[in-house]
N, C-alpha and C positions, 0 to 999 in steps of 0.2 A: 570728863565723865569718870566718875569713880567705878574702879573695877568691880569692888565689892557690892554695889548698887545695881549692877547689870543683871535684869532678869534672865531667866531661861525663856527662849521663845516657845510660842506654841509649836506643835509639830503636827504636819499633815498626817492624818490618820491616828491621832493621839488625843488625848481628853485635854490638851493645852496645860500640862502641869508648869508651874513656875517655881523658882528657887534661886538662891543666890549662887553666884561663881565667884571663886577666890583665885586670885593670881598671886604667884610668889613675887618676892621682892628681891633685890640684890643683884650684882652684876658680875661677881666672882664665880666662875664654875665650881672651884673647890670649896666653896662655903654655902652654895645654895642647896636647899632641900630637894634636889632633883637628881635621881639616878637616871642613867642612860643606857639603852639597849639599842645599838644601831642596827636594825634590819629594815629591809626595803619594803616595809608595809604600807607606808603612806604613799609611795610612789603608784602602788596599784589601786589603793582605794580612794585617794583624793580625786581621781577623774570622774568617778560617779557624781561629785558634787554639782557638776553642771546641771543635772536634771533639776535641781532645786530652783533653777532660774525661771522655771515656768510655774512656780506654785506661789507668787507674790512674796518671793523670799529675799527681798533687799535687806530686811532686818537680819535674817539668817546669815547672810553674807557677812554683814557687819560683826555679828556675834562670832562667826568662825574666823573671822580676820582677827579679832580681839584675842582669839585663842592662842594664835601662833607666835612663837618666840623666835627671834632672830638676832644674828650677832654680825655686825660688820667686819668680815674677815678682810675684804679688801682694803679698807682703811688703815687696819692693824698692820697687815703686811708690806703696804706700799709696793714700789715698783721692782723690788729686788726679788723677782720670782721668775720661775720658767716662763717662756714665752708661750702664748696660747696658740695652740694648733688650730688652724682654721681648715679642717677636713670634714667637718660634718658630725665628728665625733664628740663625746662628751665624758669627762671623768668625774666622778661624784665619791667624795671620802664619806662613808658611812661609818660612824663612831658610837660606841657605848662605852659607859664607865661603871665601876664596880663600887660606887658610894653606897653606903648603908643608912644614909641619914633621912630624917623625915619619914613619909609614908613608904619609902622603899626599905626600912629597916627590917621588916618581917619577910620581904621577898628575896627569893634566890639564894639565901644562905650568907655566910660572912658575918663580919662584925663591923660596927661603926667606929672607924678610927679617926673620923673627922677630915679625912682626905678623899680624893677620887682619882682613879686611874683608867686609862682607856682599856677596858677589859675585852672589847671587841673592835676590830678596826678592818674595814674591807674598802678597797678600791673597785668601784663599779666603773667599767669602761663600755659606755654604749656606742656600738659601732655606727657608722654613717648609714643613714636608712632607718635606725632603730628598729631593726628586726631581731638583733641578737647582741649579746653583751658577755664580757669576760668579767669575773670576780676574782680579785686576788686578795686573799686574807694575809694579815700582817701578824704574825705571832706577838703577843703581848710581851713575851719573855725575850725578845730579840735584843742583843747589845748593840748599841748604835751610838754614834756621836751626834749629839742634839745641838743644832745651831742656835745662836742668840735670837732671841724672839721677844716681841712686844705684845701684850694682852691688849684685848679691845679696849680696856680702861686706861691704856697707856703705861702700864707697868711694865719696866724692861727687865729681862732676865739674860744672864751670861751664858754663853755656850757651855756644854759639858760634854766630856769624853767618856767613853765606856759605861753608859747609863742604860737602863732598860727602856725600850720604846714606850711602854705605857706610862713613864715618867713625864713624858712631854705634856701631856693633858694636865696631869697634877700641878706642874710647874707653872704653865701659862694657859690653860683652858683651850677652847677651840683654835684660837689663833696659832698657838704654839704647836699644836698637834698637827694642823694643816701644813705649817712652815716645815716641820720635821719630816713629814710623808714627802713634801716637794723636795726636800734635800737629798732624801734617800733615792728617789725615783728619777728626779729630774724632769718630771711631769707636773705641768700645772693642774691643780684640782679646780674644776669649774664651779662645783657645787660642794655643799656641806650639808649632812643630815645627822641628828641624833634623835634617838626615841627613849622616852622615859620608862623606867622598869614598871611602875604601877599602870602607866598607859598601855605598855605592850601587853600585860595581863588582861587588862579590861577589853582591848582591842580584839584580841584572840577569843574572848567570851563573846563579844559583840558579833563577830564572824561565824559563831556557833561551834568554835573549837577547830582543831586541825588534825585530820586523820593521817597517820603514820603506822607504819608496820616495823616493829624491832625484832631483829632475828635473834638477840640475846636478852637475858634479864638485865635491868639496869638498876642498880640500888646505889644510891649516893646519899648519906646522911648530910653531907655538905650542902648540897642544892635541893634536898628534901624531896627527891624523886625516887619512887619505887615502881618500876613497870616490869610486869611478866612479858617474856617473849610472846609476841602476837601483834594483833591489829588493835589501835587505840584512837579514839578521838580525844585529842589531848584539851583539857581545859586551859585557860590562861596560866594558872599556877603551874601546872605540869609543863607547859611550853616553855615557861620561863626556867623551870628546873632543868629541862632537857638542854636549853642552849647554853646553861651554865655547868652542865655536868663535865667532870673531868675524872674524879677518882671512880666512879662507879662501873666503867666500862673501859676495856682497852688497857694500855699501859699507864693511864692516869695522867698523861701529859696534856699541856695545852694544844699540842698538834692535834690529838685525839680529839680534843672539844671542838677544835675547828672543824673536823670532819662531821661531827655531829650537827654544828651549826649551818654548814653548807647543806647537808641533807634535809635539815628542817626547812631552809629558806626554799628550796625547791617545792617541798609539800605545801608551803604556805602560799607560794605564788599560784600553785594550782588552785588551792582553796578560795582565793581571792577572786580568780577568774569564774568560779563555779558557784559563788554564794547568791547571786541574784539580786543584789541590792537595787538594781535600777527599776525593779517592779515593785519595790516595797520602800516608799517614802519615808516612813517611820524608821526602819531599820537603816536606810541610807543615812539619815540624819544622826541617828546614834553613832554609827560608824565615823562619819565625817566630824563629828564634835569630838569623839575620842581621839581620832588621829590628829587632829589640829591641836587639841591640847597636849598630846603625847610629844610633838615633834618640835625639834629646834632646827632652824635652817640658817644659811647665809642670808644676808640682806637681800640678794637677788631673788630669794624664793620666799621673801617673807610677806605674802598676801595669798588668799585663796586664788584669786584669779592666776597668779604666776605658778602657784604650786599646781592648780588644775592643768595648766599649758603644759608645765614640765611633765606631769604624770600622764597626759594624754600621748606624749611621745614615747612613753616607755609602755603603755598597755598591750603593744603588738608584741612583747617579747615574752615567750612562754618558757617555762623550765627547761625544756627540751633544747633551747637556744641559748641557755645560760652555761658558759664553760667555766667551772670553778676550779682554782688551783690555789695553792698557798705559796707564799713568797718563798724561793728557793733559800734553804737554810741547812746546816749542819749543827749537831749538838756541840757545845762549847767543851773541848778537852778539860778545861780548867772546873767547868761545873756543869754537870749532866743536866741541872734544871734551867739551863740558860742555852739559847741558840745564837748562832752567828750567821750573818747573811752570807750566802755562797755567791760572792760578787760577780764572777763570769757569768752564770746561769741567771742570776737575778738582771743582769744587763740585757739578756736575751729577751725578757719579760717586758721590761720597760721600753726596749727599741720597737718590739712588736706593737704595743699600745700606742706609742709615739705615732708609728705610721699606720695606725688603724688596721694592723693584721692580726691573725690569730696566733695566739701565743704557742709557739713550736712544743712538740713533745720533749723535745732534747733539753728544753729549759728546766724541767722538773725532774727528768730521770736521774736516779740515784741520789736524790735529796732526802733530808730526814722527813718521815712522816709518822703520823700517830698509828694507832691500831684499832680504830673506830670505824674504818670504812666500811660500809655495809651493814652496819649495825641498826641504822635508821634507813627506811625508804619510804617512798611516797606510796600511798594505797591507791 
């Protein structure tokens, strides 16, 4: 069935509008017209899709399934991976890229140079029982040794030493990014999620915005964000600007931007839980449609049913039960715009996650941080 000929389904509570749906073509992440912003939006919104099951929505399920893009990470990486830990926990790599091609060119600032880099990378560790999680952000400017890797289309890439972390995605797409994270951490990634720039913006708008309080003015011409200190309900465009801001607040570092991202995620989780989509079928469908179009998953999550099951296991995690840290790093003495992994402290982080334990405070004590902590808070 041609994707271009698939009509929009009628929506419960709406007038039954119809229209074409277009799906992108191509397999290479660095050439597709898709930007990624990896935030845990879909995990908390997709759970609501189950309500559609009682509305004669078999066709809606088909439509939503067709929206989801997936990549076969397991086939690309083969068996040379960390052993899967069977202790009831899960590890998810949430990734975003800074491509400016296609519909993302006008979003979030920057220029279209024809490539894509992992602009945001977070490891979400969901503890046994799925009541709490740890989130470990990996700075994009970290200097690492990248392992040899194979893309999902079979293209092979040699290993490289002394390169920036975000170059792994540029080089070999999702599979190379996952293999690089597994090489750094020694932890197997059970799942993989990406979210598209334009999809992220629309999803925030579908949710009705996200309420935050800023304790300082933020003015960043690069990310097109201008906020006075105070309480704001951010539009999708403003939210995208916030998670991309680095020059408008603090020391202008990527570490400061990570602090803003982590604060925004907590506000977003609170917003998703309070939005009340389960009582509004039309709004539920709009959010589900946007979320499934925006997300790219590993093949194990590449259907609505699997995504709903996965999300259902996360919906009990509140923002107060999310422990957020940045991978322990120090600034590179040879280049203050780069950071180096503080191996001994990082090992404490990875050991804790492998054993499904809380990350100890000693793991991040004395490591490099940005200067944007507390600038954004949940309202």
